[in-house]
Structure formats: C-alpha cells, structure tokens
C-alpha positions as CSV (number, residue, x, y, z in Angstrom):
1,M,-1.6,-8.9,26.0
2,F,2.4,-9.1,26.8
3,M,2.8,-6.1,28.8
4,L,-0.5,-6.9,30.9
5,R,1.4,-10.3,31.7
6,F,4.4,-8.5,32.4
7,R,3.4,-6.0,34.8
8,R,1.7,-8.9,36.3
9,F,4.9,-10.4,36.5
10,L,6.8,-7.5,38.2
11,T,4.0,-6.9,40.5
12,A,4.5,-10.5,42.1
13,V,8.4,-10.1,42.1
14,V,8.1,-6.8,44.2
15,A,5.6,-8.6,46.4
16,L,8.2,-11.3,46.9
17,A,11.1,-9.0,47.2
18,T,9.2,-6.6,50.1
19,S,8.0,-9.7,52.0
20,G,11.1,-11.0,53.1
21,L,10.6,-14.2,51.1
22,V,14.0,-15.7,49.6
23,L,13.8,-15.3,45.6
24,T,15.1,-18.4,44.1
25,V,15.4,-17.3,40.5
26,A,18.6,-15.7,40.8
27,P,21.8,-16.5,42.7
28,A,22.1,-13.3,44.0
29,A,21.7,-11.7,47.4
30,A,19.1,-9.3,48.2
31,G,19.1,-5.5,46.7
32,P,19.7,-2.2,48.3
33,V,17.1,-0.8,50.0
34,T,15.7,2.8,49.8
35,R,12.8,4.2,51.9
36,G,12.0,0.6,52.9
37,W,11.6,-0.4,49.4
38,P,14.2,-2.7,47.4
39,V,15.8,-1.0,44.4
40,L,14.5,-3.3,41.5
41,F,15.5,-4.0,37.8
42,P,18.3,-1.1,38.1
43,A,18.9,0.5,34.5
44,V,22.6,-0.1,35.1
45,F,24.7,-2.3,37.3
46,D,28.1,-3.2,37.9
47,L,30.3,-6.1,37.1
48,P,33.5,-7.1,39.1
49,N,36.6,-4.7,38.3
50,G,38.7,-6.0,35.6
51,F,36.2,-8.7,34.3
52,Q,36.3,-7.4,30.5
53,P,32.6,-8.8,30.0
54,E,31.9,-9.9,26.3
55,G,28.5,-12.0,25.9
56,I,25.5,-12.4,27.6
57,T,22.5,-14.7,28.2
58,I,19.4,-14.7,30.1
59,A,17.5,-17.3,31.7
60,G,14.5,-16.1,34.0
61,T,15.8,-13.0,35.9
62,T,19.4,-14.1,35.9
63,A,21.9,-13.0,33.2
64,Y,25.2,-14.8,32.6
65,F,28.3,-13.1,31.6
66,G,31.8,-14.4,30.0
67,S,35.1,-12.6,31.0
68,R,37.8,-12.0,28.0
69,V,40.4,-12.1,30.7
70,D,40.0,-15.7,32.1
71,G,37.1,-17.5,31.0
72,D,34.9,-16.9,34.3
73,I,31.2,-16.9,34.2
74,Y,29.4,-14.5,36.6
75,A,25.7,-14.7,37.3
76,A,23.6,-11.5,38.2
77,S,20.1,-11.0,39.1
78,L,18.3,-8.6,36.9
79,I,16.3,-7.7,40.0
80,T,19.0,-6.4,42.1
81,G,21.8,-6.1,40.1
82,K,23.9,-8.1,42.4
83,G,25.8,-11.6,41.5
84,R,29.0,-13.8,42.1
85,V,30.9,-16.1,40.0
86,I,29.6,-19.3,39.2
87,S,32.5,-21.2,37.2
88,Q,35.9,-20.5,37.2
89,G,37.3,-20.2,34.0
90,P,40.0,-22.2,32.1
91,G,42.6,-19.2,31.8
92,T,41.2,-18.2,28.2
93,P,38.5,-16.1,27.4
94,S,34.7,-16.7,27.3
95,V,33.1,-15.0,24.8
96,G,29.6,-15.4,23.3
97,L,27.3,-17.7,25.3
98,K,23.5,-18.9,25.0
99,V,21.7,-20.5,27.8
100,D,19.3,-23.4,26.8
101,R,16.0,-24.7,28.8
102,H,18.4,-27.2,30.5
103,R,20.2,-24.5,32.2
104,R,23.2,-25.3,30.3
105,L,25.6,-22.3,28.8
106,F,27.2,-22.9,25.6
107,V,30.4,-20.7,25.5
108,S,32.6,-19.7,22.6
109,G,36.3,-19.7,23.9
110,G,37.9,-16.9,21.6
111,V,41.5,-17.1,20.7
112,A,41.4,-20.7,22.0
113,G,39.3,-22.0,19.1
114,N,37.3,-23.8,21.2
115,A,34.0,-24.2,23.1
116,R,32.6,-25.7,26.3
117,V,28.9,-26.2,28.1
118,V,28.8,-25.2,31.3
119,D,26.1,-26.3,34.0
120,A,24.6,-23.2,35.0
121,R,23.5,-24.2,38.4
122,S,26.8,-26.1,39.5
123,G,29.3,-24.5,37.3
124,D,30.8,-27.8,36.5
125,V,32.0,-28.2,32.4
126,L,29.8,-30.6,31.0
127,A,31.7,-31.2,27.7
128,S,34.5,-29.3,25.9
129,Y,35.2,-29.0,22.0
130,Q,38.4,-28.1,20.8
131,F,37.3,-26.8,17.0
132,A,40.4,-25.7,15.4
133,E,44.3,-26.3,15.9
134,V,45.5,-22.7,16.8
135,T,49.1,-21.5,15.6
136,P,50.7,-18.3,15.5
137,T,50.1,-18.5,11.7
138,A,46.8,-20.0,11.9
139,P,44.8,-18.0,14.7
140,S,41.2,-18.7,15.4
141,F,38.4,-16.7,17.5
142,V,35.4,-18.8,18.3
143,N,32.9,-15.7,18.9
144,D,29.7,-16.1,19.2
145,V,27.1,-18.6,19.4
146,V,23.4,-19.5,18.7
147,L,20.9,-22.5,19.4
148,T,19.0,-23.8,17.0
149,G,16.4,-26.6,17.4
150,R,19.1,-29.3,17.2
151,T,22.4,-27.3,16.6
152,A,24.9,-25.2,18.4
153,W,26.4,-22.8,16.0
154,F,29.5,-21.0,16.2
155,T,31.2,-18.3,14.5
156,D,34.7,-17.9,14.1
157,S,36.1,-14.2,13.4
158,Q,39.6,-15.4,11.8
159,R,38.2,-18.2,9.3
160,P,35.5,-18.7,7.0
161,V,33.4,-21.2,9.0
162,L,31.1,-22.0,11.0
163,Y,31.3,-24.9,13.9
164,G,28.2,-26.8,15.0
165,L,27.4,-28.9,18.2
166,P,24.5,-31.3,16.7
167,L,22.3,-32.3,19.7
168,G,20.6,-35.5,20.2
169,R,17.5,-36.6,21.8
170,H,16.6,-34.9,25.0
171,G,19.5,-32.0,24.1
172,K,22.2,-35.0,24.3
173,L,25.8,-33.4,23.9
174,P,28.0,-34.8,21.0
175,P,31.4,-36.6,22.0
176,A,34.5,-34.2,21.7
177,N,34.9,-34.9,18.2
178,G,31.6,-35.0,17.2
179,F,31.3,-31.5,16.1
180,I,30.7,-30.0,12.6
181,T,33.0,-27.7,10.4
182,L,31.2,-25.9,7.8
183,P,33.2,-23.9,5.2
184,L,31.4,-20.9,4.1
185,T,30.9,-20.3,-0.1
186,G,28.7,-17.8,-2.3
187,E,29.0,-14.1,-1.4
188,Y,30.8,-14.2,1.6
189,V,34.5,-12.9,1.3
190,H,36.9,-13.3,3.8
191,G,39.1,-10.1,4.7
192,P,41.8,-9.1,7.0
193,G,41.1,-8.5,10.7
194,F,37.6,-9.0,12.3
195,N,35.2,-11.0,10.3
196,L,32.5,-13.2,11.2
197,N,30.8,-12.1,14.5
198,G,27.2,-12.2,15.6
199,I,24.9,-15.0,14.7
200,S,21.3,-15.9,14.7
201,E,18.5,-17.7,12.9
202,T,16.2,-16.3,10.2
203,P,12.7,-15.4,11.2
204,D,11.4,-18.6,9.6
205,G,14.2,-20.5,11.4
206,Q,15.3,-22.4,8.0
207,S,18.6,-20.5,7.9
208,L,21.2,-18.6,10.0
209,L,22.2,-15.1,9.7
210,V,25.7,-13.9,10.6
211,V,27.3,-10.2,10.7
212,Q,30.6,-9.4,9.4
213,S,32.0,-6.6,11.7
214,G,34.5,-5.1,9.4
215,T,32.4,-4.7,6.0
216,G,29.0,-4.2,7.9
217,F,27.2,-7.0,5.9
218,L,24.7,-9.4,7.1
219,F,24.8,-12.7,5.3
220,R,22.2,-15.5,5.2
221,V,24.1,-18.9,5.7
222,D,22.4,-22.2,4.5
223,P,23.2,-24.6,7.5
224,R,23.0,-27.7,5.3
225,T,25.8,-26.5,2.7
226,G,27.5,-23.3,3.9
227,V,26.5,-21.4,1.0
228,T,25.8,-17.4,1.7
229,T,23.9,-14.9,0.3
230,K,24.2,-11.0,1.5
231,V,21.1,-9.6,3.2
232,D,19.6,-6.9,0.9
233,L,19.4,-3.9,3.6
234,G,18.4,-1.2,0.7
235,G,22.4,0.0,0.7
236,A,22.6,0.4,4.7
237,T,25.5,-1.5,6.6
238,V,25.8,-2.4,10.2
239,T,29.4,-1.6,10.7
240,N,31.1,-2.7,13.9
241,G,28.0,-5.4,13.9
242,D,28.7,-7.5,17.1
243,G,25.8,-9.5,18.9
244,L,22.9,-10.4,17.3
245,L,19.6,-10.9,18.9
246,L,16.3,-11.9,16.8
247,L,12.7,-11.5,18.2
248,G,9.8,-12.4,15.9
249,R,11.4,-10.5,12.6
250,T,13.1,-7.7,14.3
251,L,16.8,-8.0,14.2
252,Y,18.7,-6.5,17.1
253,V,22.4,-5.7,15.9
254,V,24.7,-4.2,18.4
255,Q,27.3,-1.8,16.7
256,N,29.9,-2.0,19.4
257,R,32.4,1.2,18.8
258,L,29.6,2.9,17.4
259,N,27.4,2.9,21.0
260,Q,24.3,2.0,19.2
261,V,22.0,-0.8,18.2
262,A,20.6,-0.9,14.8
263,V,17.1,-2.2,14.6
264,V,16.5,-4.5,11.3
265,K,13.1,-5.3,10.1
266,L,13.5,-8.1,8.4
267,N,11.1,-10.8,5.7
268,R,10.4,-13.9,6.7
269,R,13.4,-15.9,5.2
270,G,15.8,-13.4,6.1
271,T,16.9,-12.3,2.8
272,E,15.8,-8.5,3.1
273,G,15.6,-5.9,5.6
274,T,15.2,-2.6,6.6
275,V,17.1,-0.5,9.2
276,Q,14.5,1.1,11.1
277,E,16.1,3.0,13.9
278,H,19.3,3.1,16.2
279,L,19.0,3.0,19.8
280,T,22.0,4.4,22.1
281,S,22.3,5.2,25.7
282,P,24.5,7.6,27.5
283,N,25.1,4.5,29.7
284,F,26.5,2.7,26.8
285,D,30.5,2.7,26.5
286,V,31.5,-0.1,23.7
287,P,28.8,-2.4,24.7
288,T,29.0,-6.1,22.7
289,T,26.2,-8.3,22.9
290,V,22.4,-8.0,23.9
291,A,19.9,-10.2,25.5
292,A,15.9,-9.2,26.2
293,F,13.7,-9.7,29.4
294,G,10.5,-8.3,28.9
295,P,10.5,-4.8,27.2
296,W,14.3,-4.2,28.0
297,L,17.7,-5.2,26.3
298,Y,20.3,-5.6,28.4
299,L,24.0,-5.1,27.1
300,P,27.8,-5.3,28.7
301,N,30.1,-2.5,28.0
302,A,33.2,-4.1,26.8
303,R,34.8,-0.7,26.9
304,F,37.0,-1.9,24.3
305,T,38.5,1.9,24.0
306,T,39.6,2.1,27.9
307,P,42.8,0.4,29.2
308,A,42.0,-2.8,30.9
309,T,43.5,-3.1,34.6
310,P,42.4,-5.4,37.0
311,D,40.7,-2.4,38.9
312,T,38.8,-1.1,35.2
313,T,35.2,-0.9,35.9
314,Y,32.8,-2.5,34.0
315,T,28.8,-2.0,33.9
316,V,25.8,-3.7,31.9
317,S,23.4,-1.2,30.6
318,R,19.4,-1.4,30.2
319,I,17.4,0.1,27.7
320,R,14.0,-0.2,26.0
321,R,13.4,-2.0,22.9
C-alpha cells in the first residue's frame, strides 16, 4: 500500500515537473533537462563548495542542511537537487537539525554550547538558547536533536547531559531560560573524546535512545530521571555511531568513518536489538546523519578525512532502505 501511494505521488510530481508548472514544495529552481525530461530525484547532488555539512532533516520534498563553518542553513529540492541558503548562520556551527510540523528548524550549535529555532520559510531566528557556559577547560558540543511529542531533546558530546526544550500548547517555544538540563546516571560512562552523538525515541515513544560514538554503545534514557541502561545488541556495537533515524522498530545508525549505516531491529521498549545488516554506497564519503523520504535514505557527506577549504566539494547521497 505504501509503495502504491508513493508511486502515485511520484507520478504526480513528474506530471507537474514536465508541465511547466512551478513546484512550490521546495525553494529550488527547475532541474536539468535530458531528452526533454527533467532529471528527477538525483541519487547524488551537490552542496555549496566549502559548506562542511553535518545535519539533515526533510519536510515534504525539501531537505535542510546545516554548515559546520558558519551555521548557514541550506535548503535543497530532492526533486532536482538544486537549492539555496535560506538562513545566514551566526558564525558558529549548525550541527544536528530537525524540522517540525510548523516548519520550524531546531538547530544544534556545536562548540557554541547552544541551540536555536529557525523559521524554515523566512530563515528568521525565532528563539535562541544558551545551554552551557563554554570555557577552554569546560567545552561543550551540542550535537544532535530529536523532537518528541512535547520536547526537543539535544545531546552534548562533551558533557554527560541532555538538554530539553519543553514545548507548550500548539508547539509554543519556552523562554530563553526555560530549558531542561538532564544529568545522565546509570550505565552510561562518560569517557575522553567524543561521547554522545545521535538521538532518537524508542519505538514505544516512552524513552530516548542515544549513541556513544567512541564505544559504539547504544543507551536507553529515561527522560524523566536521566537513568540510562545499555541496549543489548547481542554483543554487537555501532562504533563511530553518528546520526540516528527510527522508522517503526528499525533504527538506522550512521557509522560515519566506516562509511556505512547499521540497520538495527529493536524490541518495542528499545531495550534489545539485533544488527541485521549494514548499508553502504560508493558515493559515501564520511556520512554523518540521515533522513528518509519514501523508500530512500539521504545522507550528507561530511568528508572529515578530507582537508576543508573554501573550494572543497560536498555532496548528498541517496540509498535504498
């Protein structure tokens, strides 16, 4: 049934794209033409040179990306691969990001120890939150974000805490000082280097899942108490775990420097799981995060192993899930 609906959707998109009508679902220009037909849904498309992407989130047929260089937000059409910067950054990174039903982007601020909420239509900053006081001896790296029913939760790769933005009625944002700092206890052990990275909900929606990049462990977090328990993967790990994406009971874990995505089947509570397979692509070049559209997964290539210059090229890869 899903594939039937998706094929009908693609048929409608092709009909619009080839009729000369303007597509309003994305901010991009019309795509290239081959033999009179637009090249639709490219498997690889370019981001601006020097952009240094990290996060991705998708709304409709528009994908949004954050820059580690200056925090710019770039929006691209999945139909054509074309896009533009919709919001100028603050000069500090934009790392993980998620979009809600109000077309607001919740953006992690990396080394700045903060987050902001951006209007995806206008690019205006709607709210900013300084989660951590950052000093040379007390660094912070606000890394990834997940939107639950009433809270936006953020990880910090340098501190054993989660930050939460409680959302009011109709998604009302809290005031600047209205965030939660949730210390983590239990089985999670904060170590040297990079720690907490990607974050998602459990399949039952009652708890959170976080990945610790260095150890490759997944942890289940009680969002009320901060108590953590290690997810039993039968002895497997997801080393270099980065972005997480939960679809049903399947958790996709991007393993950045391994150039692969672990596919983990979880039980409903998210206490146990089995690594079923690993997805990869010759187009991967240290992918970091992942978002889904139809039967596809889209991943930005951060190219951590390539020297970053203003002319360094960056791409987005699409694979089947």
